[in-house]
N, C-alpha and C positions, 0 to 999 in steps of 0.2 A: 491799067495796072500792069506791073511787070513782076516777074520772079527774079530775085537776086540770090545767086547761089555762091557761097564761099566754101571752098574745100581745102583741106590741108592734111598731109600725111607725114608722119615722122617715122614711118616704117623702115626706111632705108637711111635715116639720118646717122651722122657720125660726128666725131669731134671736129672734123673739117667744116662742118656746117653750123658753127656756133651762132651765126647771125640769122638763123632760120626763124620765121615767125612762130609765135605761140598764141593761137587765136582764141583758145578757151581758157577759162580761169583754172580749171582742173588739169591734171596731167592726162595726156591722151596719146593714143597711137594714130588714130585717124579721127578727124572732126569735120563735120560739115553742117552748115545751117542754110536754110532756104527761107527767104522772107518775101511775102507778097506786099508790094508797096508801089506808090506812084513814082517815087524817085529813089536814087541811092541815098540821099540825105535822110529821107523818111525811113528807109530800111535800117540805116545806122542808128537813127533815133530809137526805133523799136528794139534793136539789139542792146542799146544802152539801158533802156528801161528794164529789159530782161535781167541784166546784171551778170550773166554767165559768160559774156564774150569780151575779149580784149579789143576794144575799138582801134587803138593805135596800131595793133598788129593786123587787124582786118584791113586797115587802110593800105597796108603794104602789098595786099593781094587784090588784083582786079577781079571782081566777081563775074561770073557768067550771068548775062542778063537775057531773060527770055520774056518777050511780050506775050500776054495771055489773051489773044483774040482769035486764035484758030486752034483746031485740034492738032496735037503733036505729042510725041514722047517727050516728057519733061526731063527725066533723068533716068539713068540706069547704072547699076554697079555690079561688077563681077569681080570677086576676089578669090584667086586660086592660091592657096597657101602651100 
């Protein structure tokens, strides 16, 4: 099994970034989704079943892929506003 992590931030977007991905069906400032699956195809299938994620937009972003067979920090986030 592997963790597939997609992240996208529109925090610093501007009109010059009109072709920027929009990965979630709702409007957002920052969005991320982490899926535990055997393959990227299976992860995308689970996201499609969920119905909240734009698959065509997720395909534009290469996910971070983390194998889950040893202890490690999976993810961290620090936001200084």
